[in-house]
C-alpha positions in Angstrom: 65.3 7.7 66.7 62.6 5.3 67.9 63.4 5.9 71.6 63.3 9.6 71.0 59.8 9.3 69.5 58.7 7.1 72.4 60.0 9.7 74.9 58.3 12.5 73.0 55.0 10.5 73.0 55.2 10.0 76.8 55.9 13.7 77.3 53.0 14.7 75.1 50.7 12.4 77.0 51.8 13.8 80.4 51.6 17.4 79.2 48.6 17.2 76.9 46.8 20.3 78.3 50.0 22.4 78.1 50.7 21.4 74.5 47.1 21.9 73.2 46.9 25.3 75.0 50.2 26.3 73.5 49.1 25.4 70.0 45.8 27.3 70.5 47.7 30.5 71.6 50.3 30.1 68.8 47.5 29.7 66.2 45.8 32.9 67.4 48.9 34.9 66.5 49.7 32.8 63.4 46.2 31.9 62.1 47.4 30.5 58.8 49.3 27.7 60.6 46.4 25.3 60.8 44.1 26.7 58.1 44.4 23.3 56.3 42.6 21.5 59.2 39.0 21.9 57.9 36.3 19.7 56.4 37.4 16.2 55.4 40.9 16.7 56.8 39.5 17.5 60.3 37.3 14.4 60.1 40.2 12.2 59.2 42.3 13.6 62.1 39.5 12.8 64.5 39.3 9.3 63.0 43.0 8.9 63.8 42.4 9.9 67.4 39.6 7.2 67.7 41.9 4.7 65.9 44.6 5.3 68.6 41.9 4.6 71.2 40.9 1.3 69.5 44.6 0.2 69.4 44.8 0.3 73.2 41.6 -1.6 73.8 41.6 -5.4 74.4 38.9 -8.0 74.6 39.2 -7.8 78.4 38.1 -4.2 78.2 34.9 -5.1 76.4 34.2 -8.0 78.9 33.8 -5.3 81.5 30.6 -4.3 79.8 29.2 -7.8 80.4 30.7 -8.3 83.9 29.6 -5.0 85.4 26.4 -4.1 83.5 24.8 -2.1 86.4 27.9 0.0 86.9 28.1 0.7 83.2 24.4 1.5 83.0 24.6 4.0 85.9 27.6 5.6 84.2 26.0 5.8 80.8 22.7 7.3 82.2 24.7 9.9 84.2 26.8 10.7 81.1 23.9 11.3 78.7 21.5 12.9 81.2 23.7 15.2 83.4 25.8 16.9 80.7 23.0 17.7 78.1 20.7 19.0 80.9 23.5 21.2 82.4 24.3 22.5 78.9 20.6 23.3 78.3 20.3 25.1 81.6 23.5 27.1 81.0 22.4 28.2 77.5 19.4 29.8 79.2 21.1 31.2 82.2 23.9 32.9 80.1 21.4 33.9 77.3 23.8 32.5 74.7 23.5 33.5 71.1 22.4 30.6 68.8 25.8 29.7 67.5 27.5 29.5 70.9 24.4 27.6 72.3 24.8 25.0 69.6 28.4 24.5 70.5 27.9 24.0 74.2 24.9 21.8 73.7 26.9 19.7 71.3 29.7 19.2 73.8 27.1 18.2 76.4 25.6 15.6 74.1 28.8 13.9 73.1 30.3 10.8 74.8 33.1 10.8 77.3 36.6 11.9 76.3 39.4 9.5 75.6 41.9 11.2 78.0 39.5 10.5 80.9 41.1 7.0 81.3 44.5 8.6 81.9 43.0 11.0 84.5 41.3 8.0 86.3 44.6 6.2 86.4 46.4 9.3 87.8 44.0 9.8 90.7 43.8 6.1 91.7 40.3 5.7 90.2 38.8 2.5 88.9 40.6 2.4 85.5 38.7 -0.7 84.3 35.4 1.1 85.0 36.7 4.2 83.2 37.6 2.2 80.1 34.2 0.4 80.3 32.3 3.7 80.5 34.3 5.3 77.6 33.6 2.2 75.5 29.9 2.2 76.4 29.3 6.0 75.8 31.3 5.8 72.5 29.2 2.9 71.3 26.0 4.7 72.2 27.1 8.0 70.7 25.8 7.4 67.1 22.3 7.1 68.5 22.4 9.2 71.7 24.2 12.3 70.4 21.8 13.1 67.4 18.8 12.2 69.6 19.9 14.5 72.4 20.8 17.3 70.0 17.3 17.1 68.5 15.8 17.4 72.0 18.0 20.2 73.2 18.8 22.2 70.1 16.0 21.3 67.7 14.3 24.7 68.4 17.5 26.6 67.4 18.3 24.8 64.1 17.2 21.8 62.1 19.2 18.8 63.2 20.3 16.3 60.5 19.9 13.3 62.9 20.5 10.7 60.2 23.6 12.5 58.8 25.0 13.0 62.3 24.4 9.3 63.1 26.3 8.3 60.0 29.1 10.8 60.6 29.6 9.6 64.2 29.6 6.0 63.1 32.3 6.7 60.5 34.6 8.8 62.7 34.2 6.9 65.9 32.9 3.3 65.8 34.7 2.2 62.6 38.1 3.6 63.6 37.8 2.1 67.1 36.7 -1.2 65.6 39.7 -1.3 63.2 42.0 -0.5 66.1 40.5 -3.2 68.3 40.8 -5.7 65.4 44.5 -4.8 64.8 45.2 -5.1 68.6 43.5 -8.5 68.8 45.4 -9.8 65.7 48.9 -8.4 66.2 49.2 -7.6 70.0 51.8 -10.4 70.5 54.2 -8.9 68.0 56.9 -6.7 69.4 56.7 -4.3 66.5 53.0 -3.7 67.3 53.8 -3.0 70.9 56.2 -0.3 69.7 53.6 1.2 67.5 51.2 1.3 70.5 53.8 3.2 72.6 53.7 6.0 70.0 49.9 6.3 70.0 49.5 8.7 73.0 51.7 11.3 71.3 49.9 10.9 68.0 46.5 11.3 69.7 47.6 14.5 71.6 49.1 16.0 68.4 46.0 15.2 66.4 43.8 16.9 69.1 46.1 19.9 69.0 45.7 20.1 65.2 41.9 20.1 65.5 42.0 22.9 68.1 44.4 24.8 65.9 42.1 24.4 62.9 39.2 25.8 65.0 41.2 28.8 66.1 42.1 29.5 62.5 38.4 29.4 61.5 37.1 31.7 64.2 40.2 34.0 64.4 38.7 36.9 62.6 35.5 36.8 64.6 37.5 36.7 67.9 39.6 39.7 66.8 36.5 41.6 65.8 34.5 40.9 68.9 37.4 41.1 71.4 38.3 39.4 74.6 34.7 39.6 76.0 33.5 36.9 73.6 36.3 34.5 74.6 35.8 35.1 78.3 32.1 34.7 78.1 32.3 31.5 76.2 35.1 30.2 78.6 32.8 31.0 81.6 30.1 28.7 80.2 32.6 25.9 79.4 34.0 26.2 82.9 30.6 26.0 84.5 29.6 23.1 82.3 32.7 21.1 83.0 32.8 21.8 86.7 29.1 21.0 87.3 29.7 17.7 85.3 32.5 16.7 87.8 30.3 17.6 90.8 27.1 16.0 89.6 29.0 13.0 88.3 30.5 12.4 91.8 27.1 13.0 93.3 25.7 10.3 91.0 28.4 7.9 92.3 27.3 8.7 95.9 23.7 8.0 95.2 24.7 4.7 93.6 26.8 4.0 96.8 30.0 3.5 94.8 33.4 3.2 96.5 35.8 6.1 96.4 37.6 4.9 93.3 34.4 4.5 91.3 33.1 7.9 92.5 36.2 9.5 91.2 36.0 7.7 87.9 32.3 8.5 87.2 33.0 12.2 88.1 35.8 12.4 85.6 34.0 10.4 82.9 30.9 12.6 83.2 32.8 15.9 83.3 35.3 15.2 80.5 33.6 15.1 77.1 34.8 14.1 73.6 35.1 17.8 72.6 37.2 16.7 69.6 34.1 14.9 68.2 31.9 17.9 69.1 34.3 20.2 67.1 34.2 18.0 64.0 30.4 17.7 64.2 30.0 21.5 64.6 32.2 22.2 61.6 30.3 19.7 59.5 26.7 20.3 60.5 26.7 23.9 61.7 29.0 25.4 59.1 26.6 28.3 58.7 27.2 29.2 62.4 31.0 29.3 62.6 31.0 30.4 66.2 29.5 27.1 67.2 33.0 25.5 67.1 34.4 28.0 69.7 32.9 26.3 72.8 34.1 23.0 71.4 37.7 24.2 70.9 37.8 25.8 74.3 36.5 22.5 75.8 39.2 20.5 74.0 41.9 22.4 75.9 40.1 23.1 79.2 38.9 19.6 79.8 42.5 18.3 79.8 43.6 21.1 82.1 40.7 20.7 84.5 41.0 16.9 84.5 44.6 17.2 85.5 43.7 19.6 88.3 40.9 17.4 89.6 43.2 14.3 89.6 45.7 16.3 91.6 43.0 17.3 94.1 41.9 13.7 94.6 45.6 12.7 95.2 46.0 15.5 97.7 42.9 14.2 99.5 44.6 10.8 99.8 47.8 12.4 101.2 45.8 14.4 103.8 44.0 11.2 104.9 47.4 9.4 105.2 48.8 12.3 107.3 45.7 12.3 109.6 46.0 8.5 110.0 49.7 8.7 110.9 48.9 11.3 113.5 
């Protein structure tokens, strides 16, 4: 039974984008499937995702913040400057209605996504740097996300910056801290290692539940307004995500990073914690239910695009090897 669960966990981690997308499609046709994922339940599920992240972090991962402060500073500045600015620009270029604008701005103002570390590993990036950037942006999120939302979305709706700060603190920093403490205390126990092996699958399943809950929430609006709404929103998410990858890589070039670090900062900047954005949208912008749609689409698309980008980077390596052999 345990081996089956570990195999399932590995499969879910390797096919996260496929699984999350499948759940989203299934929920569209069976909207009551995840109707229970709302409010406090949704917040708890995100807390579980962040707990799984904390369970994989070690003291060595946090030492990176002290050993490579300049790299981390460049990464954090790129993260919290590029994505909010791109989101703000896209809101105006696409003339988004207020609810959709809030959603894409929220995605842009959130920290880097947890799965970015996996993508950096797959494309031979600097995994230690990826973990360091994720830690730094997550630790900064309680302050930076409300502040950036106030700057970019304050003219659309009143932002509860204090409430958002406390919410992010509760659903990100505290679970990550608990996970780190448990890892530090029990990491040498074989049973704990077994638990860790199940965390990737739990994280992917939890993310799928959040996406399913969002689709249940906006199902009637999507049906009423048709395919155009979805495609229009997806186009904005696609542009936001793609520009994040390109500008993140460009930031690495300006900083004269090596190839591994350029790939990592590209992925870290482009892949946002859309799960956090989804929960925040449902909590603080409940009067604008469509605000969760860009967040839900981002949850699924970032995993897909991250996998595609990692594959392109690997193909680049193979082409270089082939040219060298010639």
